[in-house]
N, C-alpha and C positions, 0 to 999 in steps of 0.2 A: 602602618608599616613602620619599623624602626628607621628612623634616621638620625644619624649622630654626625655631627661637624667635629672635627679634631681640630681646634684652634691653636695657635702658636702664643707663646709667652708674648706679651706686650711687646718688648725691647727687640724682639725679633722682627726685620722685616720680610714680607713674604716675597718670595722669587716667584713671579708669576708662573713658572713653568713646573713648579714642585708640587703638583697637586696629585693624589691617588685617589682614585674611586674604586671602593672596594665594596663588593656585593658578595653576600654570605648567603649559601643554600641552609636554611635551617628546617626544622620539623613543622616550626609553628609560629609564623612572625608575632604573635600575641604574647609569647615567652620574652620577659625582658631581663635573661641572663646574659651577664658579659662575657664574651666568649674571648679565646686567646686570640683571634685575629684583631678584636677591638682593642687588648690590652697592647698588642703590636703597634696598632696606628698611634696610640697614644705616646707609646715610647718613639716612634719616628718622630712625632710633632716634638716632643720635649728635647729629645736627644740631637735630632738633624734637621729640626726646622722644616719638615715636610709635611704641610696640611693633608688632610684627607676628608673626604665624605663617606661613611659608613652606612650601608642599607643591608635590611637582610630581605631574602624573600623565600617562599615556601612553594610557589607554582611557577609555570613559563610565562603566565600572565603577569606575575608578579616581577619578573625578570625583565621582561618586555617592558612595563611600564615604568620600571627604574632606570633601564636605559633610554627609553623615551625622553623621560623627564630631563636625564642628563644631556640628551642630545639636542632636545626643543627647547627646552626651558632655561637649562642653566647658561648664562650668558659667560660663564667662566669656562665653558666646554671645550674651548681651545686650550686651556692651561692644564687639563689633565691629559698626561703623557700616557698614563699606565691606568688601564682598567684591570683591577685585581680581582680575579674570583676565586672564592673560597667554596668549592662544592665537591661533594662526592660524584662518583661517575665512573666510568671506564676509559680506555685508551681515546675513544673518539667520540665520547658521549658525557654528558653530566646527568645526574640523577637529582630531581625535585621531587618530593613527596611520592616518591616510589616510582616515578614516571622517568624513563631514559629518553633525552634527546640528543639526537647527532649533532655535531657541529655543523655537518651540511645543513640541518633544519634551524639551527641557531643562526648560520649565515644569512639564510633565505627571510628570517625574520629582521635582521639588522642591515640589510641589502644598501650597500653605499653608504652607512652611516656612521662608520668606524674609520673614517678617513686618519690616516696618521696615527692612529693610536697602537698601543702595545698592550694586547691581552696575556695578562699572566696568571696563571693557573697555579695555585698553592698546590703543596703534594697531598691535599685531601683526595686528590686523582692522581691518576698517571696520565700523561698525556703521550701519547704516542699516535701520530699519523702518518701515513705515507705520504709522498709527494704529491700525488693528485688531490688528497683530501685536504693538505695544507694549502695548496696553490688554489683550490675551489674557495677556502675560507678567505684567503686573503683577497682574491680577485672580486668576490661577491662583495664583502664589506666593506673593502679600501683599507683594511687594518694593515700597519707597518710590517707587524709581527705577531706571532703567538708563541709565548714560552711556558716551560713547565717543567716537569720532571718525570723521567722514566719509570723511576721507583717511588711507590706510594708510602703512605705514613710508617707502617711497621715500628712504632716507638720514636722515631728520628722525625721531628716537624720540621718543614722547609722554614719556618718562620725567620728565624735569624737570618739565613740565606736571601730570603726574600727582601730584608730589611737592608741588608747589604747590597742588594742588587738596586732597590729604589734609590738609596742613598747614592750610589755611583752616577745614576742618571743626574743626580743635583749636580754632580762635578762636572759632566760631560755628557752631551747629547747626542753624542755619535754613537749609537747601538752597539756596533761592531768593538769599538774600542772598551766600552762597558762590559760587554760580554768577556771579552780577552782579559780585562782588569778583575774581573770577577773569578775568572779561572786562577789567577797567578795569585790572588791575595786567599782565595779560599779553595785551592785545588781540592783539597781531599773531600771537601764535602760536596762540591760539585760532582764528585766523581761518585762518592756515595748514594747521592739522590739522582745521579743520571741528569744534569741539568741540561734543557735543550732550547733550542730557538728555531722557530721556524720562519722565514723570511720569504 
């Protein structure tokens, strides 16, 4: 399983709360190709001083192992505010290795283990949940929020908006202030991609 830590330049001090944990769904975890998500995480570290861990997974078991390793083994888990998921899928599901898993199924796998976390989906998939689906996911996992986009890729990647979103969290940990600020600073892109937050 590919794991990459994006460290900060030595002179920058690590603000304990600014970690991003990125999981990217790929066809085959043995392939060692640098993805757009990896490049973006490197830029986040260099430009904004936000450290991250990047992992790939190609099965639901891989996803579960990666998140379990984070929750159970990583003593910095409390420092990861955002779990960044770069995965294909549909409105209420992710797709790994041509299998679809609903967010309800994922919620049950991670029951009670995502307390206080924000799960943020890139626009590799659209995120479209009804109130019941989002409430179920949040109640079961303990997550603080789920965010993502109503419009999928179509030639416009959410990468720059994702970076702006993560960077705003560095400045302010009030989720609602961050989302308001994101819309003020990047209104057109938020509209274009249909940024959504379920909480």
